[in-house]
C-alpha positions as CSV (number, residue, x, y, z in Angstrom):
1,M,-6.2,3.0,-9.3
2,K,-6.7,-0.8,-9.4
3,N,-6.5,-0.7,-13.2
4,I,-3.4,1.6,-13.1
5,A,-1.6,-0.8,-10.6
6,N,-2.4,-3.8,-12.8
7,L,-1.2,-1.9,-15.9
8,I,2.1,-1.0,-14.3
9,L,2.8,-4.7,-13.4
10,V,1.8,-6.0,-16.8
11,T,3.8,-3.4,-18.7
12,F,6.9,-4.0,-16.5
13,T,6.6,-7.7,-16.9
14,L,6.4,-7.5,-20.7
15,F,9.3,-5.0,-20.8
16,L,11.4,-7.4,-18.8
17,F,10.8,-10.5,-21.0
18,V,11.2,-8.7,-24.3
19,T,14.5,-7.0,-23.3
20,Q,15.9,-10.0,-21.5
21,S,15.4,-12.1,-24.7
22,I,17.2,-9.5,-26.8
23,N,20.2,-9.2,-24.4
24,A,20.5,-12.8,-23.1
25,Q,23.0,-13.9,-25.9
26,N,25.4,-11.1,-25.0
27,Y,25.1,-11.4,-21.3
28,G,26.2,-14.9,-20.4
29,R,29.7,-14.3,-19.1
30,Q,30.2,-14.7,-15.3
31,N,32.0,-11.4,-14.9
32,D,28.9,-9.6,-16.2
33,L,26.9,-10.9,-13.3
34,R,28.9,-9.1,-10.6
35,Y,27.3,-6.2,-8.8
36,K,29.4,-3.1,-9.4
37,A,29.4,0.7,-9.5
38,G,27.4,2.4,-12.2
39,Q,24.7,-0.3,-12.5
40,V,21.0,0.8,-12.6
41,E,18.3,-1.6,-11.6
42,L,14.5,-1.4,-12.0
43,Q,12.4,-3.4,-9.5
44,A,8.7,-4.1,-9.4
45,G,7.0,-6.1,-6.7
46,I,3.8,-7.1,-5.0
47,G,3.1,-7.1,-1.3
48,L,2.3,-10.2,0.7
49,V,1.4,-8.5,4.0
50,S,-0.5,-5.2,4.0
51,T,0.9,-2.3,6.1
52,F,-2.6,-2.0,7.6
53,V,-2.9,-5.7,8.6
54,S,-3.0,-4.7,12.3
55,M,-6.1,-2.7,11.8
56,N,-8.2,-5.7,10.6
57,A,-8.2,-4.2,7.1
58,K,-9.3,-6.2,4.1
59,T,-7.1,-5.8,1.0
60,K,-9.0,-4.4,-2.0
61,T,-6.0,-3.9,-4.3
62,P,-2.8,-5.9,-3.4
63,P,0.1,-3.6,-2.4
64,V,2.4,-2.9,-5.4
65,N,5.7,-1.0,-5.5
66,L,8.2,0.3,-8.1
67,M,11.8,1.1,-7.4
68,L,14.8,2.5,-9.3
69,N,18.3,2.0,-7.9
70,Y,21.7,3.3,-8.9
71,R,24.8,1.6,-7.5
72,V,27.2,4.4,-6.5
73,K,29.8,1.9,-5.2
74,E,29.8,-1.9,-5.2
75,F,28.6,-1.8,-1.6
76,F,26.4,1.3,-1.7
77,S,23.4,2.5,-3.8
78,V,20.7,5.2,-3.8
79,G,17.2,4.8,-5.1
80,A,13.6,6.0,-5.5
81,Y,10.5,4.2,-4.3
82,F,6.8,4.4,-5.1
83,G,4.1,2.2,-3.5
84,Y,0.3,1.9,-3.5
85,S,-2.3,-0.1,-1.7
86,S,-6.0,-0.1,-1.2
87,T,-7.7,-1.5,1.9
88,A,-11.1,-1.5,3.5
89,Y,-12.0,-2.0,7.2
90,S,-14.0,-5.2,7.7
91,G,-15.9,-6.9,10.4
92,N,-18.3,-5.7,13.1
93,A,-16.8,-3.3,15.6
94,K,-17.7,-1.0,18.5
95,D,-17.7,2.7,18.1
96,I,-16.1,5.0,20.7
97,H,-19.5,5.0,22.6
98,G,-19.5,1.2,22.9
99,N,-22.3,0.6,20.4
100,V,-21.9,-2.3,17.9
101,V,-21.3,-1.1,14.3
102,K,-22.1,-3.7,11.7
103,E,-20.0,-4.1,8.6
104,D,-22.9,-3.4,6.2
105,E,-23.7,-0.1,8.1
106,F,-20.5,1.7,7.2
107,K,-18.1,2.1,4.4
108,L,-14.4,2.9,5.0
109,R,-11.8,2.5,2.3
110,N,-8.2,3.8,2.3
111,E,-6.2,4.5,-0.9
112,F,-2.6,4.7,0.4
113,Y,0.4,6.1,-1.5
114,L,4.0,6.2,-0.4
115,T,7.0,7.7,-2.3
116,G,10.5,8.1,-1.0
117,L,14.3,8.2,-1.4
118,R,16.3,5.2,-0.2
119,V,20.0,4.5,0.6
120,Q,21.2,0.9,0.7
121,G,24.3,-1.0,1.9
122,H,25.2,-4.2,0.0
123,Y,27.1,-7.4,0.6
124,S,27.3,-9.3,-2.7
125,Q,28.5,-12.8,-3.6
126,G,28.4,-13.7,-7.2
127,Q,24.7,-13.5,-8.4
128,V,23.4,-13.0,-4.8
129,D,23.0,-9.6,-3.2
130,F,22.2,-9.0,0.5
131,Y,21.1,-5.5,1.2
132,G,19.7,-3.3,3.9
133,G,19.0,0.4,4.3
134,A,16.7,3.3,5.2
135,M,14.1,5.4,3.4
136,L,12.9,8.9,3.9
137,G,9.4,9.1,2.5
138,Y,6.2,10.9,2.2
139,N,2.9,9.1,2.4
140,F,-0.7,10.2,2.0
141,S,-4.1,8.6,2.2
142,R,-7.4,9.2,0.5
143,I,-10.4,8.1,2.5
144,D,-13.7,7.1,1.1
145,T,-16.3,6.7,3.8
146,N,-20.0,7.3,4.6
147,I,-19.2,8.1,8.3
148,T,-20.0,11.8,8.7
149,D,-19.3,12.1,12.4
150,V,-15.8,11.2,13.5
151,K,-17.2,10.2,16.9
152,N,-19.1,7.3,15.3
153,R,-16.1,5.6,13.7
154,P,-15.2,2.0,14.6
155,E,-13.0,2.0,17.7
156,G,-9.3,2.3,16.8
157,V,-9.8,3.2,13.2
158,L,-8.8,6.6,11.8
159,I,-10.8,8.1,9.0
160,E,-8.9,11.3,8.4
161,E,-7.1,11.9,5.2
162,G,-3.5,12.7,6.0
163,N,-0.1,13.5,4.6
164,L,3.0,12.5,6.6
165,I,6.8,12.6,6.2
166,T,8.1,9.2,7.4
167,Y,11.2,7.2,7.7
168,S,11.8,3.4,7.8
169,G,14.3,0.6,7.5
170,F,14.4,-2.5,5.4
171,I,16.4,-5.6,4.5
172,G,16.3,-7.7,1.4
173,L,17.8,-10.4,-0.8
174,K,18.3,-10.3,-4.6
175,Y,19.4,-12.8,-7.2
176,I,20.3,-11.9,-10.8
177,T,20.3,-14.3,-13.7
178,P,22.5,-14.2,-16.9
179,S,19.6,-12.6,-18.7
180,K,19.7,-9.5,-16.4
181,L,16.4,-10.5,-15.0
182,G,16.4,-11.3,-11.3
183,F,14.2,-11.8,-8.3
184,Y,14.0,-10.2,-4.9
185,G,12.4,-10.4,-1.5
186,E,12.2,-7.6,1.1
187,V,11.0,-7.0,4.6
188,G,10.4,-3.4,5.9
189,Y,7.9,-0.6,6.0
190,G,6.4,0.4,2.7
191,A,3.1,-0.2,0.8
192,S,3.6,-3.7,2.3
193,I,5.6,-5.1,5.2
194,V,6.8,-8.1,3.1
195,S,7.1,-7.9,-0.7
196,V,8.6,-10.0,-3.5
197,G,9.1,-9.3,-7.2
198,L,11.3,-8.9,-10.2
199,T,14.4,-6.9,-10.8
200,Y,16.0,-6.0,-14.0
201,R,19.5,-4.6,-14.6
202,L,19.4,-1.9,-17.2
């Protein structure tokens, strides 16, 4: 999955730079920069803070996300989200019996996936777009561990694979350039709590 995540980011970046070079000459007028109904945007980002930071998890593959948004109205859009991260529990800990469990005595890795549908409200001024919204999603984890007895897990750490319908909120800021290529930053629940990345107006 690490190779797949890297491939997604590299492919998306190459796509953006090639297409923005082709379209830059025809997209320099100020009116074209306005956010309006009918626009479609593709976003790809990398997470700065893992969703599992509170569990003393060590990042194995940085969180990545991919989003596709359609602006229904100037102030309202809908979209789809996909995120992935890979983390491993690190550090010595105590199991539920109070015994010290050393890091080299156990293996616990979590491959986390999240997909969902998002609705967003927007306040746009020129090339800048402030947005916030909500997501209804479905997440699932795949656990790789050598702990065979659930009672021997490190205290406070879950090792069960699970699927869960979830919902969350988020806020963000986006900036578009005359070449259709833009940048964004976002805070909210996803593959990462904080993410930054590139956006491209199709």
